[in-house]
N, C-alpha and C positions, 0 to 999 in steps of 0.2 A: 599519534595523530599527524604529526609533521611528516613522518615517513609515509603514512597512508596517503596524504595529499600529494607527495612527490611521486608516488607510484602512478597516480593518475595523470598529473600534469606532465610527467616525463613521457607519456604516451600521447600527449596532445589533447587530452580530454578534460572536461570540467567536472568536478565532483559536486553535484548539486544536492544529492540526498544520500543519507546513509542509514542503515538499520543499527539498532543497539539491542542489548539485552533489556528485559523489563526492569524498570527502576521506579522508585518513588519520588515524590516531590522533594523529599528531604535529601535525596541523592542527586537531584537534578543539577546543582551547581557544577559538580565535577564532570557530568556528562555534557553540559553546555560548554564548559571550558574546552573539552576535547573536540566538540563539534566546531567551535569557533577556530580552534587551531587548525583543524583539517580544512576549514573554509567552506563547509557545506551550507546550503540554504535551508534544507529540511533535515530535522532530526526525527527519525521514525521508529516507533516501537512496533515490532512485527508479530507479537505473540502475547497472549494472556496466560499466565501460569494456571495449571489445573485447579489449584485450590481456590482461585478467585473466580472460576467460571462454573461453580457447582450450583449457584442460585442466581436469580435476577438481582438480588441485593448485592451479590458479589460483583456483578457487572456494573451496578450503579456505583459501587465504591471505586471500581476501576475508572469509571467516567469522571468521578470527582477528583481522582488522582491526576487524570489527564488534564482537566481544567487547571489544576494547580501547576502542573508542569508547563502547560501552554502559556500561563501568565508569565512564568519566569523566562521562557524562551522568547516571548514577545518583547519583554523588557530588554533582552540581550540582543535583539535584532535577528532572531532565528524564527523559523516556523516549525511547528510540531505536528506530527501526524501519527496515524495508526494504520497498519497494514493487516488485512484480514486473511484468515485461512477458511476452511469449510466449517469448523465447529461453531463459529459465530452464527450460523444459519440453522442450527439444530433448535427446533422449537422448545421453549422452556416456559412453563406456566402461561401458555397461550401467547407468548411473545417471541419475536426473533431477536436474539441477543445483540446482533450488530445494529439493528434499529434502535435498541435501547442505548447503545453506546453513542450513536449519532444524536439521538434526541436528548440525551442527558449531558452532552458536551456543548460548549459555547462555540458557535460558528466562527467567532473572531479569534479563537484560541487553538482549536483542534481541527486539522484537516484529515482527510482519509485517502489512503492509497489503495485503490481497488485492485486486488489480484484477480484478473478475469478468469483464470483457470479455477481458482478456489471458489469464486462466486458461483460459477457454473456447477462445480462439483457439489456445492452446498444446496443446489436446486433453486437458486434465485436468479432472476433475469437481470444482467448488468444494466440494461437500458432502464428497466423499472427502478433500479436502485438510484441511478443518476437523476431520473425525473422526479422520484419521490422526495429526494433530498437535494434540491438545487443549492449550488454553492458549497457543497461539502466534499466532493470528489475532485481533488486537484491533480492526482497522479494515477497512472495505471501501471500494473505489471502485466505485460503482454505475453501470455502463454496460451496455447491451444489445447483442446481435449478431444479424445476419441469418443465414440458413442458410449464406450464403457467407462468413461471419465478417467482414462489414463492420459498422461501427457502426450501430445502430438506435436509435430512440426507446425509452426504457425502457418496458417493458410491451408493446411491439409486436414484439419479437424472440423468440429461441429460449431465452433463459436463464430458468431456473425460479427466480425470486427468492424465492418463498414457501418452498421447501425450503431454500434457502441461508440465508435469514434465520432460519428455525427452527433450523437447525444452529448458526448463529453465536450466536444468543441463548442457546441451551442451553450454549454454551461461554463464550468470553471476549470476544465482540464488544462494543466500547465505543462506537465512532463509525462512521458511514458517511457518505460524501460522494458526492453525485450529480455525475457528470462527463460532459461532452459535448464531444468534440473536433471535431465537425462545424462547418464554417465557413459553410455555406450560409445559415443563419438562426439564429445563435447564441442570441439571446434567446428566440426562439420555441421552439427546440429544448429549451433548458434548462427553460423553463416547462412544456412538455409532460412532460418527465421528472419534474419536481418534482410536478406535479399528479397524475401516476399514483401515485408513491410515497406522497404525502400521503394518498391515498384508500385505501391498503391497510392492513388491520388488522395484517398481519404486520410492517410496517415500524416 
């Protein structure tokens, strides 16, 4: 964790949030120690293992685990969050699993990092998500999508970032992170993404 912190601070950047593997409340102390050593503000789990997302009861057990982790993070002066992919929007027993995770977690203990590409790919409107759950979305992953829901350069796809940022800033958006997972031209791609967002008044 100390080397991780140095890699960022050596480039003049602040490390405010990091992702980790999925862990349980029993495993939280070592994860919290690592996060505090790295100096992050947010510790974020970005994935729910397959065996825990087969039923809504599985998602509810995940939510209970998140609440327990959130309590420990809060006591340690950290914030805890969850980052979505598309599978949390696959209807299950008449419910949207991500909505279950939000509704079953304590607002004061668990934040959410909305990956705008995956929300869109999951068929859910990011603005609707923010407005339906005020005070829950504190971070964005900013990625764009083509009509075919493949990843696109930010500003060249179908996602309406202006309306999403407007909704987020009216609510509790604190940070956003530009992310580009395409491997064809990683530095060129991320620069194009950054240049677009940096030129927008809404960002």
